[in-house]
C-alpha positions as CSV (number, residue, x, y, z in Angstrom):
1,M,97.0,28.7,48.4
2,Q,98.1,31.7,50.6
3,M,97.1,35.2,49.7
4,T,99.7,37.9,49.4
5,V,99.5,41.1,51.5
6,P,98.1,43.2,48.6
7,T,95.5,40.5,48.0
8,R,94.5,40.5,51.7
9,R,94.2,44.3,51.7
10,F,92.0,44.1,48.6
11,A,89.7,41.5,50.2
12,V,89.3,43.6,53.3
13,V,88.5,46.7,51.3
14,L,86.0,44.6,49.2
15,V,84.3,43.4,52.4
16,L,84.1,46.9,53.8
17,L,82.7,48.2,50.5
18,V,79.9,45.5,50.6
19,V,79.1,46.4,54.2
20,V,78.8,50.1,53.2
21,L,76.7,49.3,50.2
22,L,74.3,47.1,52.3
23,G,74.0,49.9,54.8
24,A,73.3,52.4,52.1
25,L,70.6,50.1,50.7
26,R,69.1,49.6,54.1
27,E,69.0,53.3,54.7
28,A,67.5,54.0,51.3
29,S,64.9,51.4,52.0
30,A,64.1,53.2,55.3
31,K,64.0,56.6,53.6
32,G,61.7,55.3,50.9
33,G,59.3,53.9,53.5
34,E,59.3,50.4,52.2
35,F,57.7,47.9,54.6
36,T,60.1,45.2,55.8
37,G,57.8,43.6,58.3
38,D,56.5,40.1,57.9
39,Y,52.8,39.0,57.7
40,P,53.6,35.5,56.5
41,K,50.2,33.9,57.2
42,L,47.3,36.3,57.6
43,S,45.0,37.1,54.7
44,G,42.4,39.8,54.5
45,I,38.9,39.1,53.1
46,I,36.8,42.2,52.3
47,I,33.0,41.9,52.2
48,P,31.7,45.2,50.8
49,G,28.4,46.9,51.7
50,F,25.2,47.7,49.9
51,A,25.7,49.1,46.3
52,S,29.5,48.7,46.8
53,T,30.2,46.0,44.2
54,Q,30.3,46.7,40.4
55,L,27.6,45.0,38.3
56,R,28.3,44.1,34.7
57,A,25.9,43.3,31.9
58,W,25.5,39.7,30.8
59,S,23.2,40.4,27.8
60,I,23.0,42.3,24.6
61,L,20.5,45.1,24.8
62,D,19.8,47.6,22.0
63,C,18.8,50.9,23.4
64,P,16.6,53.0,21.0
65,Y,17.2,56.7,20.8
66,S,20.6,56.3,22.3
67,P,24.0,55.7,20.8
68,L,25.0,53.6,23.8
69,D,23.9,50.0,24.0
70,F,24.6,47.3,26.6
71,N,26.9,44.5,25.6
72,P,28.3,41.6,27.6
73,L,30.7,42.8,30.4
74,D,29.7,46.4,30.0
75,L,29.6,48.2,33.3
76,V,26.0,48.7,34.6
77,W,26.6,49.6,38.3
78,L,27.9,52.1,38.1
79,D,28.1,53.8,34.6
80,T,26.8,57.3,35.0
81,T,27.2,58.0,31.2
82,K,24.7,55.3,30.3
83,L,22.5,56.2,33.3
84,L,22.2,59.7,31.9
85,S,21.8,58.8,28.2
86,A,19.8,55.6,28.4
87,V,18.1,55.5,31.8
88,N,15.3,53.1,30.7
89,C,17.8,50.6,29.3
90,W,19.9,51.0,32.4
91,L,16.9,50.3,34.6
92,K,16.1,47.1,32.7
93,C,19.6,45.9,33.6
94,M,19.3,46.9,37.2
95,T,15.8,45.9,38.3
96,L,14.7,42.4,39.3
97,D,11.3,40.7,39.4
98,P,10.0,41.6,42.9
99,Y,8.3,38.2,43.4
100,N,11.0,35.8,42.4
101,Q,14.1,38.0,42.0
102,T,14.8,36.9,38.5
103,D,16.4,39.2,35.9
104,N,14.5,41.4,33.4
105,P,13.8,39.3,30.3
106,E,15.8,41.8,28.2
107,C,18.9,42.3,30.3
108,K,20.6,40.6,33.2
109,S,23.5,41.8,35.4
110,R,26.0,39.9,37.4
111,P,28.6,41.1,40.1
112,D,32.2,41.6,38.9
113,S,35.0,39.8,40.6
114,G,38.4,40.7,42.2
115,L,39.5,43.8,44.0
116,S,38.7,46.0,41.0
117,A,35.0,45.3,41.6
118,I,35.1,47.1,45.0
119,T,37.8,49.8,44.7
120,E,36.0,52.2,42.3
121,L,32.5,51.7,41.1
122,D,32.7,54.1,38.2
123,P,36.4,54.5,37.2
124,G,37.3,57.7,35.5
125,Y,39.2,61.0,36.1
126,I,36.2,62.7,37.6
127,T,33.8,59.8,38.6
128,G,36.6,57.6,40.0
129,P,37.3,59.6,43.2
130,L,33.6,60.2,43.7
131,S,32.8,56.5,43.6
132,S,35.9,55.2,45.4
133,V,35.1,52.7,48.1
134,W,38.0,50.4,49.1
135,K,40.7,51.9,46.9
136,E,42.5,53.8,49.7
137,W,42.5,50.6,51.8
138,V,44.3,48.7,48.9
139,K,46.8,51.6,48.7
140,W,47.7,51.2,52.4
141,C,48.3,47.5,51.8
142,I,50.6,48.2,48.9
143,E,52.5,50.8,50.9
144,F,53.1,48.4,53.7
145,G,54.3,45.7,51.4
146,I,51.4,43.3,51.7
147,E,51.4,40.6,49.0
148,A,48.8,40.7,46.3
149,N,47.4,37.2,47.0
150,S,46.8,38.1,50.7
151,I,44.0,40.6,50.1
152,I,40.9,39.0,48.7
153,A,37.6,40.7,47.8
154,A,34.3,38.8,48.2
155,P,31.9,40.8,46.0
156,Y,28.3,39.8,45.7
157,D,25.1,40.8,44.0
158,W,23.8,43.2,46.7
159,R,20.3,43.3,45.1
160,L,19.5,39.7,46.2
161,S,18.1,38.4,49.4
162,P,20.4,36.1,51.5
163,S,18.8,32.8,50.4
164,K,18.8,33.9,46.8
165,L,22.5,34.7,47.0
166,E,23.1,31.0,47.7
167,E,20.4,29.6,45.4
168,R,21.5,31.5,42.3
169,D,25.2,32.2,42.8
170,L,26.3,29.7,45.4
171,Y,27.8,32.7,47.1
172,F,28.2,31.2,50.6
173,H,29.7,28.0,49.2
174,K,32.2,30.1,47.3
175,L,32.9,32.2,50.4
176,K,33.6,29.1,52.4
177,L,36.0,27.9,49.7
178,T,37.7,31.4,49.7
179,F,38.5,31.0,53.4
180,E,39.8,27.5,52.9
181,T,41.9,28.5,49.9
182,A,43.4,31.4,51.8
183,L,44.4,29.1,54.6
184,K,46.0,26.7,52.3
185,L,47.8,29.4,50.3
186,R,49.0,31.5,53.2
187,G,49.2,28.9,56.0
188,G,47.1,31.0,58.5
189,P,43.7,32.3,59.2
190,S,42.0,35.3,57.7
191,L,40.9,38.7,58.8
192,V,37.3,39.6,57.8
193,L,36.6,43.3,57.0
194,A,32.9,43.9,56.4
195,H,31.2,47.2,55.9
196,S,27.5,48.0,56.3
197,L,25.3,45.3,54.6
198,G,28.5,43.2,54.3
199,N,28.1,42.5,58.0
200,N,24.6,41.1,57.4
201,V,26.0,38.9,54.7
202,F,28.8,37.6,57.0
203,R,26.2,36.9,59.7
204,Y,24.1,34.8,57.3
205,F,27.3,33.0,56.2
206,L,28.1,32.0,59.8
207,E,24.6,30.6,60.3
208,W,24.6,28.9,56.9
209,L,28.0,27.3,57.9
210,K,26.4,25.7,61.0
211,L,24.2,23.7,58.7
212,E,26.9,22.9,56.2
213,I,29.5,21.3,58.4
214,P,29.3,18.8,61.4
215,P,28.3,20.6,64.6
216,K,31.5,19.5,66.4
217,Q,33.6,21.0,63.7
218,Y,32.0,24.4,63.7
219,I,34.1,26.2,66.3
220,K,37.2,24.5,65.1
221,W,36.6,25.6,61.6
222,L,36.1,29.2,62.7
223,D,39.3,29.2,64.8
224,E,41.3,27.7,62.0
225,H,40.0,30.1,59.3
226,I,39.2,33.4,61.0
227,H,41.6,35.2,63.2
228,A,39.6,38.5,63.6
229,Y,36.4,40.1,62.4
230,F,36.2,43.9,61.9
231,A,32.5,44.9,61.7
232,V,32.5,48.4,60.2
233,G,29.3,50.5,60.3
234,S,27.1,47.4,60.8
235,P,23.3,48.1,61.0
236,F,22.9,45.5,63.7
237,L,19.2,46.4,64.3
238,G,18.5,47.9,60.9
239,A,18.6,51.4,59.4
240,T,15.7,53.8,59.2
241,Q,16.8,55.1,55.8
242,S,15.7,51.8,54.3
243,V,12.1,52.8,55.3
244,K,12.5,56.0,53.4
245,A,13.9,54.2,50.3
246,T,10.9,51.8,50.4
247,L,8.1,54.4,50.7
248,S,9.4,57.5,48.9
249,G,12.8,56.6,47.3
250,E,16.4,57.4,48.1
251,T,18.5,58.6,45.2
252,S,21.9,58.6,47.1
253,G,23.1,61.3,44.7
254,L,22.2,59.5,41.5
255,P,20.7,61.6,38.7
256,V,17.3,59.9,38.9
257,S,13.9,60.9,40.4
258,E,12.9,59.6,43.8
259,G,10.1,57.6,42.2
260,T,12.5,55.9,39.9
261,A,14.8,55.2,42.8
262,R,11.9,53.7,44.7
263,L,10.9,51.4,41.8
264,M,14.4,50.1,41.5
265,F,15.0,49.7,45.2
266,N,11.8,47.8,45.8
267,S,12.5,45.4,43.1
268,F,15.6,44.2,45.0
269,G,15.3,41.2,47.3
270,S,17.7,43.0,49.7
271,S,15.4,46.0,50.1
272,L,14.1,44.5,53.4
273,W,17.5,43.2,54.7
274,M,18.3,46.4,56.5
275,M,14.7,47.1,57.8
276,P,14.6,48.2,61.4
277,F,13.5,45.6,64.0
278,S,13.1,45.3,67.7
279,K,15.9,44.1,69.9
280,Y,13.3,42.4,72.1
281,C,12.0,40.0,69.5
282,R,13.8,36.8,68.4
283,A,13.2,33.7,66.3
284,D,13.6,30.1,67.2
285,N,17.1,28.6,67.0
286,K,17.1,26.9,63.6
287,Y,20.5,25.4,64.2
288,W,19.3,23.2,67.1
289,K,15.9,22.6,65.6
290,H,17.6,21.1,62.5
291,F,19.7,18.6,64.5
292,S,16.8,17.7,66.8
293,G,14.6,16.4,64.0
294,G,13.0,19.6,62.7
295,T,12.7,20.3,59.0
296,R,14.6,23.1,57.4
297,K,11.5,24.3,55.5
298,D,9.7,25.3,58.7
299,H,9.1,29.0,59.3
300,H,10.9,30.7,62.2
301,I,8.7,31.3,65.2
302,H,8.9,35.0,66.0
303,Q,8.5,35.8,69.8
304,C,8.9,39.0,71.7
305,D,9.5,39.2,75.4
306,E,7.5,41.4,77.8
307,Q,10.0,44.3,77.6
308,E,8.8,44.9,74.0
309,F,5.3,45.7,75.2
310,R,6.4,47.6,78.3
311,S,8.8,49.8,76.5
312,N,8.0,52.5,74.0
313,Y,9.0,52.4,70.3
314,S,10.5,48.8,70.5
315,G,13.6,50.3,72.2
316,W,14.2,52.8,69.4
317,P,14.3,56.6,70.0
318,T,10.9,57.1,68.5
319,N,8.2,55.6,66.2
320,L,9.9,55.1,62.9
321,I,6.9,55.7,60.7
322,N,4.1,58.2,61.2
323,I,1.8,58.0,58.2
324,E,-1.4,59.8,57.2
325,I,-4.0,57.5,55.8
326,P,-6.6,59.3,53.5
327,S,-9.7,57.3,54.6
328,I,-10.9,53.8,55.5
329,R,-12.8,51.9,52.9
330,E,-13.2,48.5,54.5
331,F,-12.0,47.4,57.8
332,E,-11.9,43.8,56.5
333,A,-9.0,44.9,54.3
334,Y,-6.8,44.3,57.4
335,P,-7.6,40.7,58.5
336,S,-4.2,40.0,60.1
337,V,-3.2,43.4,61.4
338,S,-1.8,43.2,64.9
339,E,-3.7,44.3,68.0
340,V,-1.6,47.5,68.1
341,A,-2.7,48.4,64.6
342,H,-6.3,47.6,65.5
343,N,-6.2,50.1,68.4
344,N,-4.8,52.7,65.9
345,F,-7.9,52.2,63.7
346,S,-10.4,52.2,66.5
347,S,-10.6,56.0,66.7
348,I,-10.8,56.7,63.0
349,E,-13.9,58.6,61.8
350,C,-15.2,57.3,58.5
351,G,-13.8,59.2,55.5
352,L,-11.5,61.5,57.5
353,P,-7.7,61.2,57.2
354,T,-5.9,59.9,60.3
355,Q,-2.3,59.5,61.3
356,L,-1.0,56.1,62.3
357,S,2.3,55.4,64.0
358,F,4.4,52.2,63.7
359,S,7.3,50.9,65.7
360,A,10.3,48.9,64.5
361,R,8.5,45.6,65.4
362,E,5.4,46.6,63.4
363,I,7.6,47.2,60.4
364,S,9.6,44.0,60.6
365,D,6.6,41.7,61.3
366,G,4.7,43.1,58.4
367,T,2.0,44.9,60.3
368,F,2.8,48.2,58.6
369,F,2.7,46.9,55.1
370,K,-0.6,45.1,55.8
371,S,-2.0,48.4,57.1
372,I,-1.4,50.3,53.9
373,E,-1.9,47.6,51.3
374,D,-5.2,49.3,50.2
375,Y,-3.3,52.5,49.5
376,D,-0.1,51.4,48.1
377,P,0.4,48.7,45.4
378,E,3.9,48.0,46.5
379,S,2.8,46.7,49.9
380,K,1.6,43.3,48.7
381,R,4.9,42.6,46.9
382,L,6.9,43.6,49.9
383,L,4.7,41.4,52.2
384,H,5.4,38.5,49.8
385,L,9.1,39.2,49.9
386,L,9.1,39.5,53.7
387,E,7.3,36.2,54.3
388,K,9.2,34.2,51.7
389,S,12.8,35.5,51.9
390,Y,13.0,36.6,55.6
391,H,10.4,35.1,57.9
392,G,10.5,31.9,55.9
393,D,14.2,31.8,55.3
394,P,15.5,28.2,55.8
395,V,18.7,29.3,57.6
396,L,18.0,32.5,59.5
397,N,15.5,35.3,60.0
398,P,17.8,38.2,59.5
399,L,15.4,40.6,61.1
400,T,16.3,39.4,64.6
401,P,19.1,40.5,67.0
402,W,22.6,39.1,66.6
403,D,24.4,37.5,69.4
404,R,28.2,37.6,69.5
405,P,29.6,35.1,67.0
406,P,32.1,32.6,68.4
407,I,35.1,34.2,66.6
408,K,38.4,34.8,68.5
409,N,38.8,38.5,68.0
410,I,35.9,40.9,67.2
411,F,36.3,44.6,66.6
412,C,33.0,46.6,66.1
413,I,33.7,50.0,64.6
414,Y,31.3,52.8,63.7
415,G,30.9,56.6,63.6
416,I,29.0,58.7,66.1
417,D,27.9,62.2,66.8
418,S,26.4,63.0,63.3
419,K,22.9,64.2,62.5
420,T,21.0,61.0,61.7
421,E,17.5,60.3,60.6
422,V,15.4,58.1,63.1
423,G,11.8,58.7,62.0
424,Y,9.6,60.0,59.3
425,Y,6.1,61.6,58.7
426,F,4.5,60.5,55.4
427,A,1.3,61.7,53.7
428,P,-0.4,61.1,50.4
429,S,1.0,63.2,47.6
430,G,-2.0,63.0,45.3
431,K,0.2,61.6,42.6
432,P,0.1,58.0,41.2
433,Y,2.5,55.3,42.2
434,P,5.5,55.4,42.7
435,D,5.3,59.0,43.8
436,N,2.2,58.5,45.9
437,W,3.9,59.4,49.3
438,I,5.7,62.4,50.3
439,I,7.8,63.1,53.4
440,T,6.2,65.9,55.5
441,D,8.7,65.8,58.3
442,V,11.9,64.0,59.5
443,I,13.0,63.3,63.0
444,Y,16.8,63.5,63.6
445,E,19.0,62.4,66.5
446,I,21.6,65.1,67.3
447,E,24.0,65.0,70.3
448,G,21.6,63.0,72.6
449,S,18.4,64.8,71.6
450,L,15.6,64.4,69.0
451,F,14.7,67.3,66.7
452,S,12.3,67.6,63.8
453,R,13.3,69.0,60.4
454,S,12.0,72.4,61.4
455,G,14.2,72.4,64.5
456,N,11.6,71.6,67.1
457,L,12.5,69.4,70.1
458,V,10.8,66.0,69.9
459,E,9.9,63.7,72.8
460,G,11.3,60.2,72.8
461,N,14.1,58.0,74.0
462,P,17.3,59.4,72.5
463,G,20.6,57.7,73.1
464,P,23.6,59.4,74.7
465,T,24.8,60.4,71.2
466,S,23.8,60.1,67.6
467,G,24.7,57.8,64.7
468,D,26.8,58.1,61.5
469,E,24.3,60.0,59.3
470,T,22.9,56.7,57.9
471,V,22.5,54.2,60.7
472,P,21.2,55.4,64.1
473,Y,23.3,55.0,67.2
474,H,20.8,52.6,68.7
475,S,21.5,50.1,65.9
476,L,25.2,50.7,65.6
477,S,25.9,50.3,69.3
478,W,24.1,46.9,69.7
479,C,27.5,45.2,69.6
480,K,28.3,46.8,73.0
481,N,26.1,43.9,74.3
482,W,28.9,41.6,73.2
483,L,31.2,43.1,75.9
484,G,31.5,41.4,79.2
485,P,30.7,42.7,82.8
486,K,34.1,44.5,83.1
487,V,35.2,46.8,80.3
488,N,38.3,49.0,79.9
489,I,37.6,52.3,78.2
490,T,40.1,54.6,76.6
491,R,39.4,57.9,74.8
492,A,42.1,59.6,72.7
493,P,42.3,62.1,69.8
494,Q,41.9,60.7,66.3
495,S,44.9,62.7,65.1
496,E,48.5,62.0,65.9
497,H,49.1,62.6,69.6
498,D,51.6,62.2,72.4
499,G,49.1,60.8,75.0
500,S,48.6,64.1,76.9
501,D,44.9,64.2,76.0
502,M,44.2,60.5,76.6
503,Q,41.7,59.4,79.3
504,V,41.4,55.9,80.7
505,E,38.7,54.1,82.8
506,L,39.5,50.5,83.9
507,N,37.1,47.8,84.9
508,V,34.0,49.8,84.2
509,E,30.8,47.9,85.2
510,H,28.7,46.8,82.3
511,Q,25.2,45.3,82.6
512,D,23.7,43.0,80.0
513,E,21.8,44.8,77.2
514,A,22.7,48.2,78.7
515,D,24.7,50.9,77.1
516,I,28.1,52.0,78.4
517,V,28.6,55.8,78.6
518,P,32.1,56.8,79.8
519,N,32.4,59.6,82.3
520,M,35.0,61.5,80.2
521,T,35.4,65.0,79.1
522,R,35.6,66.3,75.5
523,S,37.2,69.2,73.9
524,P,34.8,70.8,71.3
525,R,37.5,71.2,68.7
526,V,38.9,67.7,68.9
527,K,37.6,64.5,67.2
528,Y,38.1,61.5,69.5
529,I,38.1,57.8,69.2
530,T,36.7,55.9,72.2
531,Y,37.8,52.3,72.7
532,Y,35.8,49.8,74.8
533,E,37.9,46.6,75.3
534,D,37.2,43.3,77.0
535,S,39.6,40.4,76.9
536,E,38.6,38.6,80.1
537,S,34.9,37.6,80.0
538,I,35.4,34.9,77.4
539,P,38.7,32.9,77.8
540,G,40.8,33.1,74.6
541,R,38.5,35.7,73.0
542,K,38.7,39.5,72.6
543,T,35.9,41.9,72.0
544,A,36.4,45.6,71.3
545,V,34.1,48.5,70.2
546,W,35.6,51.6,68.6
547,E,33.5,54.8,68.3
548,L,34.9,57.4,65.9
549,D,33.5,61.0,66.3
550,K,32.0,62.4,63.1
551,A,32.9,59.4,61.0
552,N,30.5,59.2,58.1
553,H,28.9,55.8,57.3
554,R,29.6,55.8,53.6
555,N,33.2,57.1,53.9
556,I,34.4,55.4,57.1
557,V,36.2,52.7,55.1
558,R,38.3,55.5,53.5
559,S,39.1,57.1,56.8
560,P,42.9,57.2,57.5
561,V,42.2,57.0,61.2
562,L,40.3,53.7,60.8
563,M,43.0,52.3,58.5
564,R,45.7,53.3,61.0
565,E,44.0,51.7,64.0
566,V,43.1,48.5,62.2
567,W,46.7,48.3,60.9
568,L,48.2,48.8,64.3
569,Q,46.0,46.2,65.9
570,I,46.8,43.6,63.2
571,W,50.5,44.4,63.6
572,H,50.2,44.0,67.4
573,D,48.4,40.6,67.0
574,T,51.0,39.2,64.7
575,R,53.9,40.0,67.1
576,P,54.9,37.1,69.4
577,D,56.6,39.6,71.7
578,A,53.4,41.6,72.3
579,T,52.9,42.3,76.1
580,S,49.2,43.3,76.1
581,K,46.0,42.0,74.6
582,F,45.3,45.2,72.7
583,V,47.6,47.7,71.0
584,T,48.7,50.6,73.2
585,K,46.8,53.9,72.9
586,A,49.5,55.9,74.7
587,K,50.6,57.7,71.6
588,R,50.0,57.9,67.9
589,G,52.7,59.1,65.5
590,P,53.0,59.3,61.7
591,L,53.3,56.0,59.9
592,R,53.4,57.1,56.3
593,D,54.7,60.1,54.3
594,D,51.1,61.3,53.9
595,D,50.9,61.6,57.7
596,C,53.8,64.2,57.8
597,Y,53.0,67.9,57.3
598,W,54.7,71.3,57.6
599,D,54.3,73.2,60.9
600,Y,54.3,76.8,59.7
601,G,54.4,78.1,63.3
602,K,57.7,76.4,64.0
603,A,59.0,76.6,60.4
604,R,59.8,72.9,60.2
605,C,58.1,69.5,59.6
606,A,55.7,68.6,62.4
607,W,56.6,65.6,64.5
608,P,60.4,66.0,64.0
609,E,61.1,62.7,65.8
610,Y,59.2,60.9,63.0
611,C,59.3,63.3,60.0
612,E,62.0,65.2,58.2
613,Y,62.2,67.7,55.3
614,R,63.3,65.9,52.2
615,Y,62.5,67.5,48.9
616,N,61.7,65.3,45.9
617,F,61.3,66.6,42.4
618,G,57.7,67.5,41.8
619,D,56.8,68.6,45.3
620,V,54.7,71.8,45.0
621,H,54.5,72.8,48.7
622,L,56.4,72.4,51.9
623,G,54.1,69.8,53.3
624,Q,54.8,67.4,50.4
625,S,58.5,67.5,51.2
626,C,57.9,66.3,54.8
627,R,58.6,62.6,54.8
628,I,59.0,59.7,57.3
629,K,62.5,59.4,58.7
630,N,62.5,55.7,59.4
631,S,61.0,52.6,57.9
632,P,57.5,51.5,58.9
633,T,59.0,48.5,60.6
634,Y,60.8,50.7,63.0
635,L,57.8,52.9,63.6
636,L,55.5,50.0,64.2
637,S,57.9,48.5,66.7
638,H,56.7,51.2,69.1
639,Y,53.2,49.7,69.3
640,V,54.1,46.1,70.3
């Protein structure tokens, strides 16, 4: 049937109208910032850090003298209302038996599941933002159009030792199944994002996996299931604050006394998981021992090389513990103290107090706890935990240095240049346990120097910079040993920039187990991010270290800078047309509406090539009306 002329004209007009409407829709999508990119295969698996997973009650506990009781599925960690009104009941639900890590007979708690378990620990109008952990990260994923089933949380009971996690909860079996389910669901490997203690958990998982699958399948399994590993704020060699929490208590802002915090912390099997240890001491390779006929019940043989005894402080900036012992009652009370401890005691005059110093090795091998067991009732329990759950762990002694795992892409990310505790002076308080020790002085690392709490300069071996307020630089930067002999270094501002303040050093020489300190300048008013990148030393593998100035350990996962950099690197890795191994650092422009702001000096939105003024109802200031011009897909295309 032939169309008449009016009919043809109507058809042409209709087609033009459809084209115009589609263009309008596309423009609206761009204005609204909706992500139109495609991540068809990758999944993200988040392993949170210490105290970063909600715990819920799995008991019925009547709390006398309080209107608030604990019922099944009630929030325990963290419910500040019940903590304030019924602290004794709350402690029953939080503490574990220090010898066998079983629950209190009256109350037990278990980790929550899903993303809600790690986004906000204590949801509420006031408490929610204060206890937010991964919430901002999830918001980013939603803004960029990531599917709900591609972001997976792997919460765990952070009170348990690694072996107990598997024994009680089958956590590592479940984690392995999570990776395999994500591969089947999405069709591609996963990204692992681990923070703080979550990195220790992931390390243990990789060692456990060696004994779980055939040896020839291990590397293949990793390549198929894990595309990249982002290690954020990892305490590779431990954290000194765990020493303080063990001896005097660390409240971390909770409304409890330090003694109460100490009782609770020392009941956890994980209390020793982040203890400092020497980088010169290693255990036998349980993996090869298992396949060469050894039994899995054997203890790890702990050996230190000569460098441990030639160097001071086990490679750390200073002795971690300096403690005043009131008197010596019986020398026989220390039958297994190391030779170093014996030398410490040799000059003690009977009945007079003396000060003993202990290095990281003497903490991790138990020498310190043996030395004070006559003066502290907690020491025997900690020694039992150390021997049973760490030195005698059937899979791995976690208190040993970590070699680079055989994963395709590794990004080690941490904050630097913040005042960080690296050593303590303890003395008897004259009070009963758990308040029997007080801190008389603290040693800090600040901008490449060591200072006491009173401001006096302290001798030692400080690093080129300091840590992230919680973990010392010496521990955070251990992953620089994973870089090869030639490293490319780039330093650029953390904020949006045009590349004018970027500095680059190519093919910098890097010696094994030596730090890399770039010969670059700094502006005192600018926060930088320094990238150390190596894609050549291991064929088919990439390793990068990112140092973020002034990034706080607890808040780094909420940092917009970290989220932007991880996002750009993921985007770059998923593009088949990418021309380089790592995403370009030449410029950083706004990616979201939140990145746009009003430039009062020029009376316009800053970054006019990216942002425009577009008022929406409800905007209360000019900056809120500055919004992205183009879609994130278009903006991200500049970073391929």
